[in-house]
C-alpha positions in Angstrom: 24.7 117.1 -41.4 26.1 113.8 -42.0 28.4 111.2 -40.1 31.8 111.7 -40.5 32.8 109.3 -38.3 30.7 106.0 -40.0 33.5 105.0 -42.2 32.6 101.5 -44.0 35.2 99.7 -42.3 34.1 96.5 -44.5 35.0 98.6 -48.0 38.4 97.5 -49.8 40.9 98.7 -47.4 43.5 98.2 -50.4 41.5 100.0 -52.9 41.2 102.6 -50.4 44.5 102.9 -49.0 46.0 103.2 -52.8 44.3 106.2 -52.9 45.5 107.9 -50.4 48.9 106.5 -51.1 48.0 109.0 -54.0 46.8 111.7 -52.7 49.5 111.6 -50.0 52.3 111.7 -52.6 51.2 115.5 -53.4 54.0 118.1 -54.4 55.2 119.8 -51.0 57.0 122.5 -53.0 53.8 123.6 -54.5 51.8 123.9 -51.0 54.5 126.7 -50.3 53.0 128.4 -52.8 51.5 131.9 -50.7 48.3 131.7 -52.7 47.5 128.1 -51.9 49.0 127.5 -48.6 46.4 130.9 -47.6 43.1 129.0 -49.2 44.6 125.6 -47.2 45.0 127.2 -43.9 41.1 129.2 -43.9 39.6 126.0 -45.5 41.1 123.4 -42.9 40.6 125.7 -40.1 37.2 126.2 -40.8 36.9 122.5 -41.4 38.4 121.4 -38.3 36.3 124.5 -36.3 33.3 122.8 -37.6 33.8 119.8 -35.7 35.5 121.0 -32.7 32.8 123.8 -31.8 31.1 120.2 -31.3 33.3 120.1 -27.8 32.7 123.6 -27.5 36.4 125.0 -28.9 38.2 126.2 -31.8 41.4 126.9 -33.4 43.0 129.9 -34.4 46.2 129.2 -36.2 46.4 125.7 -37.5 50.3 125.0 -36.7 50.3 126.2 -33.5 47.2 125.3 -31.9 47.8 121.6 -32.7 51.5 121.5 -31.1 50.3 120.5 -28.1 48.5 117.4 -29.2 45.4 117.9 -27.2 43.1 119.5 -29.8 44.3 117.0 -32.5 42.9 114.5 -30.1 39.8 116.1 -29.3 39.0 116.7 -33.4 40.0 112.8 -34.0 37.5 111.9 -30.9 34.5 114.2 -32.5 34.8 113.0 -35.9 35.2 109.3 -35.5 33.0 108.9 -32.2 35.6 106.6 -30.8 37.6 107.3 -27.5 41.6 107.8 -28.0 44.4 107.1 -25.0 44.6 109.5 -22.4 46.1 112.5 -23.3 49.3 113.8 -21.0 48.9 117.4 -19.4 52.7 118.2 -19.3 53.7 121.2 -21.2 57.5 119.3 -21.6 58.2 118.7 -25.2 58.3 114.9 -24.6 54.4 115.2 -23.8 53.6 117.2 -26.8 55.4 114.9 -29.1 53.5 111.7 -27.0 49.9 113.6 -27.9 50.7 114.0 -31.8 52.0 110.1 -31.9 48.9 108.9 -30.1 46.7 110.7 -33.0 48.9 109.5 -35.8 48.8 105.9 -34.0 44.7 106.5 -34.4 44.9 107.9 -38.1 47.5 104.9 -39.2 45.1 102.4 -37.0 42.2 103.8 -39.9 44.1 101.8 -42.8 45.7 105.6 -43.6 49.2 105.7 -44.9 51.4 108.7 -43.4 54.2 109.9 -45.7 57.1 111.4 -44.2 54.6 113.1 -41.2 56.3 112.7 -38.0 55.2 114.1 -34.4 58.4 116.1 -34.1 57.2 118.2 -37.2 54.3 119.1 -35.6 54.8 119.8 -32.2 57.7 122.2 -33.8 54.8 124.1 -35.9 55.4 122.9 -39.3 53.2 123.9 -41.7 53.8 122.3 -44.4 53.6 119.0 -42.6 50.6 120.6 -40.3 48.5 121.0 -43.4 49.3 117.6 -45.0 48.1 115.8 -41.5 44.7 117.8 -42.0 44.3 117.1 -45.5 45.2 113.1 -44.6 42.2 113.3 -41.7 39.9 114.7 -44.0 40.7 112.5 -46.8 39.9 109.6 -44.5 37.1 110.9 -42.3 35.2 113.3 -45.3 35.3 112.0 -48.0 36.8 108.4 -48.3 33.2 107.1 -48.0 31.7 109.1 -50.6 30.5 106.3 -53.6 28.3 107.4 -56.7 28.4 104.2 -59.0 30.9 102.1 -58.1 33.2 105.0 -57.9 34.6 106.3 -54.5 36.2 109.1 -53.2 37.6 111.7 -55.3 36.8 110.3 -58.5 32.8 109.7 -56.7 32.3 113.5 -56.0 33.2 114.6 -59.0 30.8 112.6 -60.6 28.4 113.2 -58.3 28.9 117.2 -58.5 29.1 116.6 -62.6 25.8 115.0 -62.1 23.8 117.7 -59.6 24.9 120.6 -62.3 25.0 119.0 -65.3 21.2 120.9 -66.1 22.5 124.1 -65.6 24.1 126.5 -68.0 27.5 127.7 -68.0 28.4 125.0 -65.6 30.9 122.4 -66.6 32.6 120.8 -63.8 35.8 118.5 -64.8 38.1 119.2 -61.7 38.2 120.8 -58.5 40.1 123.6 -59.2 39.3 125.9 -62.3 35.7 124.7 -62.7 34.6 126.2 -59.9 36.5 129.4 -60.3 33.4 131.8 -61.2 31.1 130.6 -59.0 28.5 129.4 -61.0 29.4 125.7 -60.0 28.2 126.4 -56.0 25.5 127.9 -56.6 24.1 125.3 -59.0 24.6 122.4 -56.0 22.8 124.5 -54.0 19.8 125.6 -56.3 19.5 121.6 -57.5 18.7 121.0 -54.0 17.1 124.2 -52.6 16.1 125.8 -55.0 13.9 128.2 -52.4 17.8 129.8 -51.5 19.4 130.8 -54.6 17.8 133.3 -58.1 20.0 131.1 -60.4 19.2 133.1 -63.3 20.1 135.7 -62.0 23.8 135.0 -61.4 26.4 136.2 -63.9 29.5 134.2 -65.2 31.2 137.6 -65.2 30.9 138.3 -62.2 32.6 135.7 -60.0 32.8 136.8 -56.6 29.4 137.8 -56.4 28.7 134.5 -57.4 31.1 133.0 -55.0 30.1 135.2 -52.1 26.0 134.4 -52.5 27.3 130.5 -52.3 29.4 130.8 -49.4 27.0 133.2 -47.2 23.6 130.7 -48.3 25.6 127.8 -47.3 26.7 129.2 -43.8 23.3 130.9 -43.1 21.1 128.1 -44.1 22.6 124.8 -44.6 25.2 125.0 -41.8 28.2 124.4 -43.5 31.1 127.3 -42.7 32.8 129.6 -44.6 36.1 127.7 -45.8 37.4 129.8 -48.7 38.0 133.4 -49.8 36.1 134.5 -53.2 39.1 137.4 -53.8 41.3 134.4 -53.3 39.6 131.7 -55.8 39.2 134.3 -58.5 43.1 135.8 -58.0 44.4 132.3 -58.2 44.9 131.2 -61.6 44.4 127.7 -60.3 42.5 127.3 -57.1 44.1 125.1 -54.5 42.3 121.8 -55.3 42.2 120.2 -51.7 40.4 123.1 -50.1 37.8 123.0 -53.2 37.4 119.1 -52.8 37.1 119.7 -48.5 34.5 122.6 -48.7 32.3 120.5 -51.6 32.3 117.4 -49.4 30.2 119.4 -47.2 28.0 120.4 -49.3 27.4 116.3 -50.4 26.9 115.2 -46.7 24.6 118.2 -46.3 22.6 117.2 -49.5 23.0 113.6 -49.1 19.6 112.1 -48.7 17.4 114.8 -47.0 14.1 114.1 -49.4 13.9 110.4 -48.1 13.8 110.7 -44.6 11.1 113.9 -44.2 8.1 111.7 -44.3 9.6 109.3 -41.6 10.9 112.3 -39.6 7.6 113.5 -39.1 6.0 110.4 -37.4 9.2 110.3 -34.9 8.9 113.9 -34.3 5.0 113.3 -33.8 6.2 110.2 -30.9 9.1 112.1 -29.6 6.6 115.2 -29.1 4.3 113.2 -26.7 7.4 111.8 -25.2 8.9 115.0 -24.4 5.6 116.4 -23.2 5.3 113.2 -20.8 8.9 113.9 -19.5 8.1 117.3 -19.2 5.2 116.9 -16.9 7.6 114.1 -14.7 10.5 116.7 -14.5 7.8 119.1 -13.2 6.4 116.9 -10.7 9.9 115.9 -9.8 11.0 119.5 -9.3 7.3 120.5 -7.3 7.8 117.1 -5.1 11.6 117.7 -4.5 10.2 121.8 -3.8 7.7 120.3 -1.2 10.0 117.7 0.6 12.8 120.2 1.1 10.5 122.8 2.6 9.3 119.8 5.2 12.3 118.8 5.8 13.6 122.3 6.5 10.4 123.0 8.5 10.6 119.6 10.4 13.8 120.7 12.7 12.4 124.3 13.3 9.4 122.3 14.8 11.3 120.0 16.7 14.0 122.7 18.1 13.3 122.7 21.9 15.4 125.7 22.8 14.2 126.6 26.2 13.8 130.6 26.6 14.0 132.6 30.0 11.1 134.2 30.1 6.6 134.0 29.2 6.8 136.6 27.1 9.8 134.9 24.9 7.7 132.0 25.0 4.6 133.8 23.8 6.6 135.0 20.7 7.2 131.7 19.8 3.2 130.9 19.9 3.0 134.0 17.8 5.7 132.8 15.4 3.7 129.2 15.3 0.5 131.0 14.8 2.1 132.8 11.6 3.3 129.6 10.2 -0.6 128.2 10.5 -2.0 130.9 8.6 0.3 132.4 6.4 3.3 129.6 5.8 1.6 126.4 5.4 -1.7 127.2 3.5 0.5 127.7 0.0 1.5 124.0 1.0 -1.1 122.6 1.6 -2.2 123.9 -1.9 0.6 122.8 -3.6 0.1 119.2 -2.3 -3.1 118.8 -3.5 -1.5 119.9 -7.0 1.3 117.5 -6.7 -1.1 114.9 -6.8 -3.4 116.3 -9.6 -0.4 116.5 -11.3 0.4 112.9 -10.9 -2.7 111.6 -11.6 -3.1 113.3 -14.7 0.4 112.2 -16.1 -0.4 108.7 -15.3 -3.6 108.8 -17.7 -1.6 110.4 -20.1 0.8 107.8 -20.1 -1.7 105.2 -20.2 -3.5 106.8 -23.5 0.0 107.0 -25.1 0.8 103.2 -24.2 3.9 104.5 -22.6 5.1 102.8 -19.0 3.4 104.1 -16.0 5.3 107.0 -14.4 7.6 106.1 -11.8 8.9 109.2 -9.7 12.7 108.9 -8.2 13.1 107.1 -4.7 11.8 109.0 -1.9 9.6 111.5 -4.0 6.2 109.3 -4.4 2.8 110.3 -3.6 3.0 107.9 -0.4 6.3 109.7 0.3 4.5 113.2 0.1 2.0 112.0 2.1 4.1 110.4 5.0 6.5 113.3 5.1 3.4 115.4 5.4 2.5 113.1 8.7 5.5 113.6 10.1 5.5 117.4 9.8 2.3 117.3 11.2 3.3 115.3 14.2 5.5 117.9 14.8 3.3 120.5 14.1 1.1 119.2 17.2 4.2 118.4 19.3 5.5 121.5 18.9 2.2 123.3 20.3 2.0 121.1 22.9 5.6 121.7 23.9 4.7 125.8 23.5 1.7 125.8 25.5 4.2 123.4 28.3 6.9 125.6 28.1 5.0 128.5 29.1 3.2 126.4 32.1 6.3 125.8 33.2 8.0 129.4 32.8 4.3 131.1 34.5 5.5 128.3 37.4 9.2 129.3 37.7 8.6 133.5 37.6 6.0 132.6 40.6 8.3 130.6 42.3 10.9 133.2 41.4 8.8 136.3 43.0 8.1 134.0 46.1 11.5 133.2 47.0 12.7 136.7 46.7 9.6 137.8 48.8 10.2 135.5 51.6 13.8 136.3 51.4 13.8 140.1 52.1 11.6 139.6 54.9 13.4 136.9 56.2 16.6 139.0 55.6 14.7 142.3 57.0 14.0 140.1 60.2 17.8 138.8 60.9 19.2 142.2 60.3 20.9 143.5 63.8 20.5 140.1 65.1 24.4 139.0 65.0 25.1 142.2 66.9 21.9 141.7 69.3 23.6 138.3 69.8 27.1 138.9 70.1 26.9 141.9 72.5 28.3 141.5 76.4 25.3 143.9 78.2 25.1 140.8 80.5 28.6 141.5 82.6 27.6 144.3 83.7 23.5 144.0 84.2 22.4 143.7 87.9 20.7 140.0 88.9 16.8 141.2 87.7 18.5 142.5 84.2 20.6 139.4 83.9 17.1 137.3 84.8 15.3 139.5 82.0 18.0 139.0 79.4 17.8 135.2 79.9 14.0 135.4 79.2 14.6 137.8 76.5 17.0 135.7 74.9 14.5 132.6 75.7 11.6 134.7 73.4 14.1 135.4 71.0 14.7 131.3 70.7 10.9 131.2 70.4 10.8 133.8 67.7 14.3 131.9 65.9 12.3 128.6 65.9 9.1 130.4 64.6 11.3 131.5 61.6 12.9 127.8 61.1 9.8 127.3 58.4 10.4 130.7 56.8 14.2 129.5 55.9 13.5 125.9 55.1 10.5 127.3 52.7 13.2 129.8 51.2 15.5 126.2 50.9 12.5 124.6 49.2 11.8 126.9 46.9 15.5 127.1 45.8 15.7 123.7 44.8 12.5 123.6 43.0 13.6 126.4 41.2 16.8 124.6 40.3 15.2 121.2 39.6 12.6 123.4 36.8 15.9 124.5 35.7 15.7 128.2 36.3 17.7 130.5 34.2 19.2 133.0 37.2 19.2 129.8 39.6 22.7 130.7 39.9 21.5 134.3 41.9 19.3 132.2 43.6 21.3 129.9 45.1 23.8 132.3 45.8 21.0 134.2 47.6 20.0 131.1 49.5 23.2 129.9 50.9 24.2 133.3 52.5 20.6 133.1 54.0 21.7 128.9 55.3 25.1 130.0 55.9 23.8 133.1 58.4 21.3 131.1 60.2 23.7 128.5 61.2 26.0 131.3 62.5 22.6 132.7 64.2 22.1 129.6 65.7 25.4 129.0 67.1 25.4 132.5 68.5 22.6 132.0 70.0 23.4 128.7 71.8 26.8 130.5 72.4 24.4 133.5 74.4 22.1 131.2 75.9 25.1 129.2 77.7 26.5 132.5 79.0 23.2 133.5 80.4 22.5 130.7 82.3 26.1 130.4 84.1 25.3 133.7 85.6 21.2 133.0 86.3 21.7 132.0 89.7 22.3 135.5 90.5 19.0 136.2 88.7 15.7 136.0 91.0 13.7 139.1 89.7 12.0 138.9 86.8 8.8 140.6 85.8 5.9 137.8 85.2 3.8 140.2 83.5 6.6 141.2 81.0 7.6 137.4 80.9 3.8 136.8 79.7 3.5 139.3 77.4 6.7 138.5 75.8 5.6 134.8 75.2 2.0 135.8 73.9 3.3 138.7 71.6 5.8 136.4 70.3 4.0 134.0 68.3 0.9 136.3 67.9 3.2 138.9 65.8 4.8 135.9 64.2 1.1 135.0 63.2 0.5 138.0 62.0 3.8 138.0 59.7 2.8 134.7 58.5 -1.1 136.7 57.8 0.0 139.4 56.0 2.5 137.5 54.1 -0.2 134.8 53.2 -2.4 137.9 52.0 0.1 139.1 49.9 1.0 135.9 48.3 0.7 136.1 44.5 -1.6 132.5 43.0 -2.1 131.6 39.7 -5.0 129.2 38.4 -6.3 127.7 35.6 -10.0 126.9 36.1 -12.6 127.8 38.6 -12.5 125.1 41.1 -9.2 126.0 41.6 -10.3 129.8 42.5 -13.1 128.7 44.7 -10.9 126.8 46.4 -8.8 129.9 47.6 -11.3 131.6 48.3 -13.0 129.1 50.6 -9.5 128.9 52.4 -9.6 133.0 52.4 -12.8 133.1 54.3 -11.8 129.8 56.6 -8.9 132.7 57.5 -11.3 135.1 58.1 -13.7 133.1 60.3 -10.7 133.3 62.7 -10.0 137.3 62.9 -12.5 137.3 65.9 -10.6 134.8 68.0 -7.7 136.5 67.2 -8.5 139.9 68.0 -9.7 138.6 71.4 -5.7 137.4 72.2 -4.7 140.8 70.9 -6.8 142.5 73.0 -5.4 140.0 76.3 -2.1 140.9 75.2 -2.6 144.6 75.4 -4.2 144.0 78.8 -0.9 142.6 80.1 0.9 145.7 79.2 -1.8 147.7 80.9 -2.0 145.3 84.4 2.2 146.3 83.9 1.0 149.7 83.7 -1.2 149.3 86.5 0.9 147.7 88.6 3.5 150.1 88.5 1.7 153.0 89.3 -0.2 151.2 92.1 3.5 150.6 93.4 5.6 153.8 92.4 7.6 151.6 90.3 9.4 153.6 87.9 9.9 151.6 84.6 12.2 151.7 82.1 10.0 152.4 79.6 10.8 149.4 77.3 10.2 145.3 78.2 13.0 143.2 78.9 12.0 140.3 77.8 10.7 141.3 73.9 10.9 143.9 71.1 7.7 143.6 70.4 5.8 146.8 70.9 1.8 147.0 72.1 2.0 149.7 69.0 3.5 147.5 67.2 1.2 144.6 67.4 -1.7 147.3 66.5 0.3 148.7 63.7 0.8 145.4 62.3 -3.2 144.3 63.1 -4.4 147.6 60.8 -2.1 146.8 57.9 -3.2 143.0 58.2 -6.9 144.6 58.5 -6.3 146.8 55.6 -5.1 143.7 53.7 -8.2 141.4 53.7 -10.5 143.4 51.3 -7.6 143.5 48.8 -7.5 140.1 48.9 -11.2 139.7 48.7 -10.6 142.1 45.8 -8.2 139.8 43.9 -9.8 137.0 44.4 -12.9 138.0 42.8 -10.9 139.3 39.9 -10.0 136.3 39.0 -13.2 134.6 39.3 -14.4 136.9 37.2 -11.7 136.1 35.0 -11.9 132.1 35.3 -15.9 132.6 34.9 -14.9 134.6 31.5 -12.8 131.8 30.5 -15.8 129.1 30.6 -17.5 131.3 28.9 -15.0 131.2 25.8 -14.5 127.0 25.7 -18.5 127.2 25.8 -18.2 129.5 22.8 -15.6 127.3 21.1 -17.4 124.1 21.9 -20.5 125.2 20.4 -18.8 126.4 17.5 -16.3 123.3 17.2 -19.4 120.9 17.5 -20.9 122.7 14.7 -17.9 122.6 11.8 -17.3 119.0 13.2 -20.1 118.2 12.3 -20.0 120.0 9.2 -17.1 118.1 7.7 -18.5 114.7 8.9 -21.7 115.3 6.9 -19.8 116.8 3.8 -16.9 113.7 4.0 -19.3 111.3 4.1 -21.8 113.2 1.2 -18.8 113.6 -0.9 -18.2 109.4 -0.4 -21.4 109.3 -1.5 -21.8 111.6 -4.5 -18.3 109.3 -6.0 -20.4 106.4 -6.4 -23.6 107.4 -7.2 -22.7 110.4 -10.0 -25.1 110.7 -12.9 -25.3 112.2 -16.1 -22.9 113.1 -18.4 -19.0 113.5 -17.2 -19.2 117.1 -18.5 -22.6 117.4 -15.8 -20.7 115.8 -12.9 -17.7 117.9 -13.2 -20.2 121.1 -13.4 -21.6 119.7 -10.5 -18.8 118.4 -8.4 -17.3 121.6 -9.0 -20.6 123.7 -7.5 -20.0 121.3 -5.0 -16.8 122.4 -4.0 -17.7 126.2 -4.6 -20.4 125.5 -1.8 -17.8 123.7 0.8 -15.4 126.5 0.5 -17.9 129.3 1.1 -18.2 127.6 4.5 -14.8 129.0 5.1 -15.4 132.2 6.8 -16.8 129.6 9.8 -13.6 127.9 9.8 -11.7 131.7 9.9 -14.3 132.7 12.9 -13.5 129.4 15.0 -9.9 130.0 14.1 -10.3 133.3 15.5 -12.1 132.1 19.2 -9.7 129.4 19.6 -6.7 132.1 19.2 -8.7 134.1 22.0 -8.5 130.9 24.1 -5.0 130.5 23.6 -4.1 134.5 24.8 -6.4 133.3 27.9 -3.9 130.1 28.2 -6.7 128.1 28.2 -5.1 124.7 28.3 -8.4 122.2 28.6 -12.2 122.3 27.4 -15.0 119.7 28.9 -17.3 120.8 26.7 -16.2 119.6 23.4 -14.2 116.3 22.4 -13.0 118.3 19.1 -9.7 120.2 19.0 -8.8 123.1 16.3 -5.9 120.8 15.5 -8.5 118.0 14.4 -10.7 120.4 12.7 -8.1 121.9 10.9 -7.0 117.9 9.3 -10.7 117.5 8.8 -11.2 120.7 6.8 -8.0 119.6 5.0 -8.9 116.1 3.9 -12.3 117.6 3.0 -10.9 119.9 0.2 -8.2 117.3 -0.8 -10.8 114.7 -1.3 -13.0 116.8 -3.2 -10.3 118.2 -5.5 -9.1 114.5 -6.1 -12.8 113.7 -7.2 -12.9 116.2 -9.8 -9.2 115.1 -11.3 -10.9 111.6 -11.1 -13.7 113.3 -13.6 -11.6 114.8 -15.5 -9.2 111.9 -16.0 -12.4 110.1 -17.2 -13.3 113.1 -19.6 -9.9 113.2 -21.1 -10.1 108.9 -21.9 -13.2 109.3 -23.2 -11.9 112.1 -25.7 -8.6 110.3 -26.5 -9.9 106.9 -26.7 -13.1 107.5 -28.7 -15.7 105.6 -25.9 -18.9 107.0 -26.2 -21.3 108.0 -23.0 -23.3 105.1 -23.1 -19.9 102.8 -22.9 -19.1 104.8 -20.0 -22.2 104.3 -18.1 -21.9 100.7 -18.9 -18.6 100.6 -17.1 -20.2 102.5 -14.5 -22.8 100.7 -14.1 -21.0 97.3 -14.3 -17.8 98.4 -11.9 -20.5 99.6 -8.9 -22.5 96.6 -9.2 -20.0 94.2 -7.8 -18.4 97.4 -5.9 -20.7 96.1 -2.6 -18.9 97.9 -0.2 -18.7 101.6 -2.3 -15.0 101.6 -1.9 -14.3 103.0 -5.3 -12.2 100.1 -5.7 -12.8 96.2 -6.7 -10.7 93.9 -4.5 -9.4 90.6 -7.3 -12.6 88.3 -6.8 -15.4 91.6 -7.7 -13.4 92.2 -10.4 -13.1 88.8 -12.0 -16.8 88.4 -11.6 -16.9 91.9 -13.4 -15.1 90.5 -16.4 -17.0 87.5 -16.7 -19.9 89.8 -16.4 -18.7 91.3 -19.6 -17.9 88.0 -21.4 -14.3 87.6 -20.8 -13.3 83.8 -20.3 -11.4 84.3 -16.9 -13.2 80.9 -15.4 -11.4 79.4 -12.7 -9.6 77.2 -15.1 -5.8 76.9 -16.0 -6.8 79.2 -19.3 -8.7 81.6 -17.3 -6.5 81.8 -14.3 -3.9 82.9 -16.9 -5.6 85.5 -18.6 -7.0 86.7 -15.3 -3.4 87.1 -14.4 -2.5 89.1 -17.3 -5.7 91.3 -16.9 -4.4 91.7 -13.2 -0.8 93.2 -14.1 -2.4 95.4 -16.4 -4.7 96.6 -14.2 -3.1 96.6 -10.9 0.8 96.7 -11.9 2.1 97.5 -8.2 0.0 94.1 -7.1 -1.9 95.9 -4.6 -5.0 93.3 -5.1 -7.5 96.7 -6.0 -8.7 97.8 -9.1 -9.5 101.4 -9.3 -12.2 102.2 -11.7 -9.4 104.9 -13.7 -7.8 101.6 -14.4 -10.8 100.0 -15.0 -11.4 102.1 -17.6 -8.1 102.2 -19.4 -8.3 98.7 -19.2 -11.8 99.0 -21.3 -10.4 101.2 -23.7 -7.1 99.6 -24.3 -9.0 96.7 -25.3 -11.2 98.5 -27.7 -9.4 101.3 -29.5 -5.7 101.2 -31.1 -3.1 103.5 -31.1 0.8 103.8 -32.4 3.2 101.1 -32.2 6.9 100.4 -31.6 6.8 98.6 -35.3 5.8 101.8 -36.5 8.1 103.9 -34.7 11.2 101.1 -36.1 9.8 101.6 -39.5 10.4 105.1 -39.5 13.3 104.6 -38.1 14.8 102.2 -40.6 14.1 105.0 -43.6 16.4 107.4 -41.8 19.1 105.2 -41.8 18.5 103.8 -45.3 18.0 100.7 -44.4 20.7 99.9 -41.6 19.9 97.9 -38.6 21.7 101.1 -36.9 21.3 104.8 -37.5 24.1 107.5 -36.4 23.9 111.1 -34.8 25.0 112.8 -38.0 21.5 111.1 -39.8 19.6 112.2 -36.7 20.5 115.7 -36.5 20.0 115.6 -40.3 16.9 114.8 -40.2 15.1 115.5 -37.2 14.4 119.1 -35.4 17.6 119.8 -33.2 16.5 119.4 -29.4 14.5 115.7 -30.9 17.3 115.0 -32.8 19.6 115.5 -29.4 17.0 114.0 -27.5 17.5 110.8 -29.3 20.9 110.5 -29.2 21.1 111.4 -25.5 19.0 108.0 -25.0 20.0 105.8 -27.8 22.0 102.5 -27.0 25.2 102.2 -29.0 24.6 99.6 -31.4 26.7 96.6 -30.9 25.5 94.3 -34.0 27.8 92.3 -36.4 27.3 95.4 -38.8 28.5 97.7 -36.3 30.7 100.8 -37.3 31.7 103.8 -35.1 29.1 105.8 -33.4 26.3 103.5 -34.4 23.3 104.0 -32.3 20.3 101.6 -31.6 16.9 102.7 -32.8 15.5 99.4 -32.5 15.7 99.2 -28.5 14.8 103.0 -28.1 11.9 102.4 -30.0 10.7 99.4 -28.0 11.5 101.7 -24.5 8.9 104.3 -25.7 6.3 101.6 -25.5 7.2 99.8 -22.9 8.1 95.8 -22.6 4.4 94.9 -23.2 5.3 96.0 -27.3 8.4 94.0 -27.4 
């Protein structure tokens, strides 16, 4: 398609206006002829739609669809390439008139005199005026710029048709009406430019309908010229409408003008653009892959940083299992994507250098260094999350242990206090004898001793509740309520105990008799009873340990407790002897005992029963401690097993990292041999993966056993995972460097001997074997190769130029790949911006600018749109509407260096 917009504003405005005035002086009465009006409606509608479709719209009824002025303004913008004033979106008549006036003013601004055409008539849907207005637009933007041998517009178009159809029999074009009725002229125009589309010799002059339909269908299908006429209308009309024929024929002129001239130039541009499109696709792929990986990292880090606490150990272990699944299932594919991202980036940069294009700079935040930074943050979050899970499991174990201990002690205390308030509030001493009152007083003193002995348990209960609160125990409310109830009851017991003691002391003067043996029994039985209760409580106490030293400490304490049992048994026998002495005295003196010790509720039977229970608990405690000792011994074996494997794997990874460093510097043989050796070496490394998996299995057993330290090795699973990933990435990066060297060699035509020479020179000056030359090392290397970069003004300037090529980012180091690229650029030649500019100049007919229609006509659709989207508007003194600057675009393809 051609540029309808690029009207030559520098042409003779007076001559054009005269012609326009003549054409505007058309016979409006004749337009009302139904046949002519039908032809103009169809032709003008199709012509308008051929332009409106570029903006994704069309019209159905030419006088109705232009009434509000919106599509009329859009049509003028499309065909002129200029922006009109902003349209009014209102639905009122005044808004429609204003929009149409804006369109008419724009037409008038192009030097067109509008005769008897007003906005009100267009808004009212006046068919005659609307068709006249569209014809005026067609004349100005589609026909006015046609020029053949100093004739223009209608005469030029007629002369062009006569010359193109002159060799064809039965064709004699003298006008734009009856000369076209038999359809042969249309077919001749197509055959003259595209003989492959028309079999002209098979056409017959006496079959005009077939001839016309054939031309219309071929033009629509192969030339992108919409069908604007009906064969039956043309044949059935004595004199076809001249304006409809001119409109349709002008489309052929624009379609065929200059087609063959641009074919060669288009091929060169296509080649250059194909390279650019391939590079841009790689850039888009890199951007998408980088964006997806960063998005995955962005979504994963908040999950790893989530520190929402759980209520139980099982809940936290479920989180631990989720984290293990993330490590083994979700993360490995992302590690591969990260490695592929670096390889794609390096390959793209190599291709850009080989095609003499500027280096690719990813969008902000998507550099390889940004990916590595985000990955480092992710791994830091992983480490913190794993440490938090383990610490939370330890905390919850501690909480569950404390909570169970609290409820156990509380239950024992509540059992002891049961009925104590009723006992302390009774008034039995008011009706008792002196001896009974004294007995009650001694009994109360024994109770006070018992109460004091229980004070420690109450304090322990309160301390445990306080610790649970400080550790944020999830059920602290019920613990606090139970603790508060115990403390309140304890205060009541204290007050009641004091009150009862005062009452007994008031009557103590009346009490003189007391059974010393009973009293002694009570005083010795109470602490012994409390000791037994404490011993049973300790024997039932739960424990949690993490190593052999802790369990051995518990075993030692238990052995010390067992060593005191013989003395405790002697005390029990002594207490029982007191009771036996009471029975003996009573029998010898004929005393009838009431059966109960008035000073204590602790009976000899209860002491014996508790003693038997305590003795039965000792072997159970022995078994529990021994089981825990066995468990800790098993855990220690797991630590040793993991340490043995970890030390082996760690040494293997370290050795291989050093070995790949030496290989990357000391590689011999052809590049293909080096690539084969590296891939074989990579296969060897990957064959070690079962050892890594074996170590992962051992590490899982350690975590399941809740082992948190290992004194047998300095390696952790996290360190080994990172080392393994770095080893695989280093091998893949080294393979990629050799592939890029092969790509450079093949693209630039560098011989194997030259590559050896470059590698030998580079390695000679790479004293630290770092794989990169510092500035002074690189200068020495250039001097050895014959470059004049000595320490003088000219040499420094030349060296600065070269450093700008090999180190565009100013890092101060030159990699081997950059060194090869520089040497290859110095010894080879490529397409230049000047060649591309010359090609565009051919397409533009020697103009200093080019139009979108010329690009679409000469280039494939996707590459034409590619150029249009990236070319800046041309602003030279000879600029026309829609002109594009192809010179700046061509130089931009090769970067500033080719300017």
